MIDOSE-1310 file (N, C-alpha, C; in nm, 2 decimals, decimal comma, always signed):
residues 156
mpqi	-1,79/-2,34/+4,75/-1,86/-2,26/+4,62/-1,71/-2,20/+4,56; -1,71/-2,20/+4,43/-1,59/-2,14/+4,37/-1,64/-1,97/+4,31; -1,51/-1,92/+4,35/-1,56/-1,76/+4,33/-1,61/-1,72/+4,15; -1,68/-1,59/+4,15/-1,70/-1,58/+4,00/-1,59/-1,52/+3,96
mltp	-1,58/-1,55/+3,83/-1,46/-1,49/+3,74/-1,54/-1,40/+3,64; -1,50/-1,26/+3,66/-1,53/-1,15/+3,57/-1,40/-1,13/+3,49; -1,46/-1,09/+3,37/-1,36/-1,00/+3,27/-1,32/-0,86/+3,33; -1,20/-0,80/+3,32/-1,14/-0,68/+3,33/-1,25/-0,58/+3,31
aqrk	-1,34/-0,57/+3,19/-1,46/-0,46/+3,18/-1,54/-0,48/+3,26; -1,60/-0,60/+3,30/-1,69/-0,62/+3,41/-1,64/-0,56/+3,53; -1,52/-0,60/+3,58/-1,44/-0,55/+3,70/-1,45/-0,43/+3,69; -1,40/-0,34/+3,59/-1,41/-0,19/+3,58/-1,55/-0,12/+3,60
vhra	-1,66/-0,17/+3,55/-1,79/-0,13/+3,57/-1,82/-0,13/+3,71; -1,80/-0,25/+3,77/-1,80/-0,25/+3,93/-1,73/-0,18/+4,01; -1,62/-0,14/+3,97/-1,55/-0,08/+4,04/-1,59/+0,09/+4,05; -1,64/+0,13/+3,94/-1,71/+0,25/+3,92/-1,84/+0,26/+4,00
eahh	-1,91/+0,16/+4,01/-2,05/+0,16/+4,07/-2,01/+0,17/+4,22; -1,90/+0,09/+4,24/-1,85/+0,08/+4,39/-1,80/+0,23/+4,46; -1,75/+0,32/+4,38/-1,68/+0,45/+4,40/-1,73/+0,51/+4,56; -1,87/+0,52/+4,49/-1,95/+0,64/+4,60/-2,00/+0,53/+4,69
ldpv	-1,99/+0,44/+4,73/-2,05/+0,34/+4,82/-1,95/+0,35/+4,95; -2,04/+0,34/+5,08/-1,96/+0,33/+5,21/-1,96/+0,18/+5,27; -1,85/+0,16/+5,33/-1,83/+0,05/+5,41/-1,96/-0,03/+5,45; -2,02/-0,15/+5,44/-2,11/-0,17/+5,51/-2,06/-0,27/+5,62
vlig	-1,95/-0,32/+5,60/-1,89/-0,42/+5,70/-1,76/-0,38/+5,75; -1,73/-0,39/+5,89/-1,61/-0,37/+5,94/-1,56/-0,49/+5,98; -1,41/-0,53/+5,93/-1,37/-0,63/+6,04/-1,24/-0,58/+6,13; -1,28/-0,63/+6,24/-1,16/-0,55/+6,34/-1,03/-0,67/+6,36
gdgl	-0,98/-0,65/+6,49/-0,88/-0,70/+6,52/-0,91/-0,91/+6,49; -1,05/-0,93/+6,56/-1,06/-1,07/+6,56/-1,04/-1,14/+6,41; -1,05/-1,05/+6,32/-1,04/-1,13/+6,17/-1,17/-1,18/+6,11; -1,18/-1,29/+6,05/-1,30/-1,34/+6,00/-1,35/-1,43/+6,07
tpav	-1,45/-1,38/+6,16/-1,51/-1,47/+6,25/-1,65/-1,51/+6,15; -1,70/-1,62/+6,23/-1,84/-1,68/+6,13/-1,95/-1,54/+6,13; -1,95/-1,47/+6,24/-2,04/-1,35/+6,24/-2,01/-1,29/+6,15; -1,88/-1,23/+6,13/-1,86/-1,12/+6,00/-1,88/-1,20/+5,87
rkev	-1,85/-1,33/+5,85/-1,90/-1,40/+5,71/-2,03/-1,39/+5,71; -2,14/-1,41/+5,81/-2,28/-1,43/+5,82/-2,28/-1,26/+5,77; -2,27/-1,19/+5,83/-2,30/-1,02/+5,79/-2,24/-0,99/+5,65; -2,12/-1,04/+5,62/-2,10/-1,00/+5,47/-2,23/-1,08/+5,35
daal	-2,22/-1,21/+5,40/-2,35/-1,29/+5,31/-2,47/-1,21/+5,33; -2,53/-1,13/+5,41/-2,63/-1,09/+5,44/-2,63/-0,96/+5,33; -2,50/-0,89/+5,35/-2,50/-0,77/+5,30/-2,50/-0,79/+5,13; -2,44/-0,89/+5,09/-2,42/-0,91/+4,96/-2,57/-0,96/+4,92
kahg	-2,64/-1,04/+4,99/-2,80/-1,06/+4,94/-2,87/-0,92/+4,93; -2,87/-0,84/+5,01/-2,92/-0,70/+5,01/-2,88/-0,62/+4,92; -2,78/-0,62/+4,88/-2,69/-0,50/+4,79/-2,63/-0,53/+4,69; -2,58/-0,67/+4,68/-2,51/-0,71/+4,55/-2,35/-0,67/+4,55
likv	-2,32/-0,55/+4,58/-2,21/-0,48/+4,56/-2,19/-0,42/+4,67; -2,08/-0,44/+4,77/-2,06/-0,39/+4,90/-1,92/-0,36/+4,90; -1,86/-0,27/+5,00/-1,72/-0,23/+5,06/-1,73/-0,30/+5,19; -1,60/-0,34/+5,23/-1,57/-0,39/+5,36/-1,46/-0,35/+5,40
rvfs	-1,45/-0,27/+5,52/-1,33/-0,20/+5,57/-1,25/-0,31/+5,66; -1,12/-0,31/+5,66/-1,05/-0,39/+5,72/-0,94/-0,34/+5,82; -0,95/-0,34/+5,92/-0,86/-0,29/+6,07/-0,72/-0,31/+6,08; -0,69/-0,40/+5,97/-0,54/-0,49/+5,99/-0,47/-0,42/+5,91
ddrt	-0,33/-0,38/+5,95/-0,20/-0,35/+5,88/-0,14/-0,44/+5,79; -0,18/-0,55/+5,80/-0,10/-0,64/+5,73/-0,19/-0,66/+5,59; -0,09/-0,63/+5,49/-0,15/-0,63/+5,32/-0,19/-0,78/+5,29; -0,11/-0,87/+5,35/-0,12/-1,00/+5,29/-0,23/-1,07/+5,38
area	-0,26/-1,05/+5,49/-0,38/-1,07/+5,55/-0,51/-1,04/+5,49; -0,52/-0,91/+5,46/-0,62/-0,85/+5,38/-0,63/-0,91/+5,25; -0,56/-0,93/+5,20/-0,57/-0,99/+5,06/-0,62/-1,14/+5,07; -0,56/-1,20/+5,15/-0,62/-1,35/+5,16/-0,77/-1,34/+5,25
mlqt	-0,80/-1,24/+5,30/-0,95/-1,23/+5,36/-1,01/-1,19/+5,25; -1,00/-1,11/+5,13/-1,07/-1,08/+5,02/-1,08/-1,22/+4,94; -0,96/-1,31/+4,93/-0,99/-1,44/+4,85/-1,07/-1,54/+4,94; -1,07/-1,53/+5,08/-1,15/-1,63/+5,15/-1,29/-1,61/+5,15
lade	-1,33/-1,47/+5,16/-1,47/-1,43/+5,13/-1,51/-1,46/+4,99; -1,44/-1,43/+4,90/-1,48/-1,45/+4,78/-1,50/-1,61/+4,71; -1,42/-1,71/+4,80/-1,46/-1,84/+4,77/-1,56/-1,88/+4,84; -1,54/-1,86/+5,01/-1,67/-1,92/+5,06/-1,81/-1,86/+5,05
ldaa	-1,81/-1,72/+4,99/-1,96/-1,67/+4,97/-1,98/-1,66/+4,84; -1,91/-1,75/+4,72/-1,94/-1,74/+4,59/-1,93/-1,59/+4,54; -1,86/-1,50/+4,57/-1,86/-1,37/+4,50/-1,74/-1,36/+4,44; -1,74/-1,23/+4,36/-1,62/-1,19/+4,29/-1,56/-1,10/+4,36
piqh	-1,41/-1,09/+4,38/-1,34/-1,01/+4,45/-1,33/-0,88/+4,33; -1,36/-0,77/+4,35/-1,37/-0,66/+4,28/-1,24/-0,56/+4,27; -1,20/-0,51/+4,40/-1,10/-0,44/+4,43/-1,05/-0,46/+4,59; -0,90/-0,44/+4,57/-0,86/-0,41/+4,71/-0,75/-0,31/+4,72
igkl	-0,81/-0,18/+4,76/-0,74/-0,07/+4,76/-0,75/-0,01/+4,91; -0,60/-0,03/+4,98/-0,59/+0,03/+5,09/-0,63/-0,05/+5,19; -0,74/-0,02/+5,30/-0,79/-0,14/+5,38/-0,93/-0,18/+5,34; -0,98/-0,11/+5,21/-1,11/-0,13/+5,18/-1,13/-0,26/+5,09
lvlw	-1,21/-0,36/+5,08/-1,23/-0,47/+5,01/-1,37/-0,48/+4,93; -1,37/-0,46/+4,80/-1,49/-0,46/+4,72/-1,51/-0,57/+4,71; -1,66/-0,65/+4,71/-1,71/-0,76/+4,69/-1,84/-0,74/+4,59; -1,86/-0,83/+4,49/-1,99/-0,84/+4,42/-2,01/-1,00/+4,40
rpqp	-2,17/-0,97/+4,41/-2,24/-1,12/+4,38/-2,39/-1,05/+4,31; -2,40/-1,13/+4,23/-2,56/-1,12/+4,15/-2,67/-1,13/+4,28; -2,76/-1,04/+4,27/-2,86/-1,04/+4,37/-2,96/-1,16/+4,34; -3,00/-1,22/+4,40/-3,10/-1,32/+4,35/-3,24/-1,24/+4,34
ekvr	-3,33/-1,30/+4,24/-3,45/-1,24/+4,19/-3,53/-1,27/+4,32; -3,63/-1,15/+4,36/-3,72/-1,17/+4,43/-3,85/-1,24/+4,39; -3,89/-1,35/+4,44/-3,99/-1,41/+4,38/-4,13/-1,34/+4,46; -4,21/-1,30/+4,40/-4,36/-1,24/+4,48/-4,48/-1,31/+4,40
avde	-4,54/-1,36/+4,48/-4,68/-1,40/+4,40/-4,75/-1,27/+4,39; -4,80/-1,30/+4,28/-4,91/-1,20/+4,21/-5,06/-1,28/+4,22; -5,13/-1,17/+4,27/-5,27/-1,22/+4,30/-5,36/-1,12/+4,27; -5,42/-1,13/+4,11/-5,50/-1,06/+4,05/-5,64/-1,00/+4,15
drkp	-5,67/-1,09/+4,23/-5,80/-1,04/+4,29/-5,77/-0,94/+4,40; -5,63/-0,91/+4,46/-5,59/-0,85/+4,55/-5,60/-0,70/+4,50; -5,65/-0,62/+4,61/-5,69/-0,48/+4,60/-5,61/-0,42/+4,74; -5,62/-0,27/+4,71/-5,54/-0,24/+4,84/-5,66/-0,24/+4,95
gpkd	-5,60/-0,26/+5,07/-5,69/-0,28/+5,18/-5,71/-0,12/+5,24; -5,83/-0,13/+5,32/-5,85/-0,01/+5,37/-5,77/+0,07/+5,48; -5,79/+0,18/+5,48/-5,68/+0,28/+5,54/-5,77/+0,38/+5,64; -5,72/+0,39/+5,75/-5,77/+0,49/+5,85/-5,72/+0,63/+5,85
vrvl	-5,77/+0,73/+5,81/-5,69/+0,85/+5,78/-5,75/+0,94/+5,86; -5,67/+1,03/+5,96/-5,73/+1,11/+6,02/-5,73/+1,28/+5,95; -5,87/+1,33/+5,97/-5,89/+1,43/+5,87/-5,90/+1,54/+5,99; -5,87/+1,68/+5,98/-5,85/+1,78/+6,04/-5,94/+1,90/+5,98
kfak	-6,07/+1,91/+6,06/-6,14/+2,02/+6,02/-6,14/+2,15/+6,09; -6,10/+2,23/+6,05/-6,08/+2,38/+6,12/-6,20/+2,49/+6,11; -6,19/+2,53/+6,22/-6,33/+2,60/+6,24/-6,29/+2,76/+6,17; -6,42/+2,77/+6,15/-6,42/+2,95/+6,08/-6,35/+3,05/+6,17
kggv	-6,38/+3,05/+6,29/-6,33/+3,11/+6,42/-6,19/+3,07/+6,45; -6,11/+3,18/+6,46/-5,96/+3,16/+6,52/-6,00/+3,13/+6,66; -5,90/+3,07/+6,71/-5,87/+3,00/+6,86/-5,94/+2,91/+6,90; -5,98/+2,85/+6,79/-6,08/+2,73/+6,81/-6,00/+2,62/+6,79
kpei	-5,99/+2,48/+6,87/-5,94/+2,35/+6,83/-6,01/+2,31/+6,69; -5,89/+2,24/+6,59/-5,98/+2,18/+6,47/-6,03/+2,05/+6,52; -6,11/+2,01/+6,47/-6,19/+1,87/+6,49/-6,12/+1,78/+6,42; -6,10/+1,67/+6,51/-6,02/+1,57/+6,44/-6,13/+1,42/+6,41
kvvr	-6,11/+1,42/+6,30/-6,19/+1,29/+6,25/-6,14/+1,18/+6,19; -6,16/+1,05/+6,21/-6,12/+0,93/+6,16/-6,20/+0,90/+6,01; -6,13/+0,88/+5,93/-6,22/+0,81/+5,82/-6,13/+0,70/+5,75; -6,22/+0,60/+5,73/-6,20/+0,49/+5,67/-6,20/+0,49/+5,50
vlgn	-6,08/+0,47/+5,43/-6,11/+0,50/+5,30/-6,04/+0,37/+5,24; -6,13/+0,32/+5,14/-6,13/+0,18/+5,10/-6,01/+0,19/+5,00; -5,99/+0,08/+4,90/-5,90/+0,06/+4,80/-5,95/+0,15/+4,67; -6,11/+0,15/+4,65/-6,14/+0,21/+4,53/-6,20/+0,35/+4,56
qrlt	-6,14/+0,42/+4,66/-6,18/+0,53/+4,71/-6,07/+0,63/+4,72; -6,08/+0,79/+4,72/-6,00/+0,84/+4,72/-6,06/+0,96/+4,84; -5,95/+1,04/+4,92/-5,95/+1,17/+5,02/-5,97/+1,29/+4,93; -6,07/+1,38/+4,91/-6,06/+1,51/+4,86/-5,95/+1,58/+4,97
sggk	-5,94/+1,73/+4,91/-5,88/+1,80/+5,00/-6,00/+1,87/+5,10; -6,10/+1,85/+5,08/-6,19/+1,91/+5,20/-6,25/+1,80/+5,31; -6,19/+1,68/+5,28/-6,19/+1,57/+5,36/-6,31/+1,49/+5,34; -6,38/+1,51/+5,22/-6,46/+1,38/+5,17/-6,41/+1,30/+5,12
vkra	-6,50/+1,19/+5,15/-6,41/+1,04/+5,08/-6,50/+1,02/+4,94; -6,43/+1,00/+4,83/-6,49/+0,99/+4,69/-6,46/+0,87/+4,64; -6,55/+0,80/+4,57/-6,53/+0,67/+4,50/-6,45/+0,70/+4,33; -6,40/+0,60/+4,36/-6,29/+0,62/+4,20/-6,38/+0,61/+4,08
kvlq	-6,37/+0,67/+3,99/-6,45/+0,65/+3,87/-6,41/+0,54/+3,79; -6,47/+0,45/+3,73/-6,43/+0,36/+3,63/-6,41/+0,42/+3,49; -6,31/+0,40/+3,42/-6,25/+0,48/+3,31/-6,34/+0,39/+3,19; -6,41/+0,46/+3,10/-6,48/+0,41/+2,99/-6,39/+0,38/+2,90
ksvk	-6,41/+0,27/+2,84/-6,34/+0,22/+2,72/-6,40/+0,27/+2,60; -6,29/+0,31/+2,51/-6,34/+0,35/+2,38/-6,43/+0,24/+2,26; -6,54/+0,28/+2,22/-6,59/+0,19/+2,13/-6,51/+0,15/+2,02; -6,43/+0,25/+1,96/-6,34/+0,22/+1,86/-6,24/+0,12/+1,92
ktal	-6,19/+0,11/+2,04/-6,06/+0,05/+2,06/-6,14/-0,10/+2,08; -6,25/-0,13/+2,14/-6,34/-0,24/+2,17/-6,35/-0,35/+2,04; -6,38/-0,24/+1,94/-6,43/-0,29/+1,82/-6,31/-0,34/+1,74; -6,19/-0,31/+1,75/-6,05/-0,41/+1,69/-6,05/-0,52/+1,78
């Protein structure tokens, strides 16, 4: 897979975005192992823009690692500064099935009822709250009100 080519302006924007990031992958003395490649790929899927720290003192080896990672993982090399490598790959769109009939499920909520006298343990009561209900500050379950639609807006 070829690496992504970016314009200098795009590269500058990504460098600015990566400034505050911490390295998420560390490459030790073994270099680019399959496990490291897998972790870099997972981090690119999750974050899009990542920093990688390389503990090698050889600058040409770090430069080769940056190019190898960019080529193999279809990413764009953003920056190589010191022992840090910055890579970017656009994140895939998350596909989520939208179900119109789906409503929030029931939740079991613990309610504490304090006694009027001091020194008495509070009573713990478990209440089931459905999707169309809410819990008041007094511990009562209330059903959500249906909003009435305006007569004027429905006539239009």
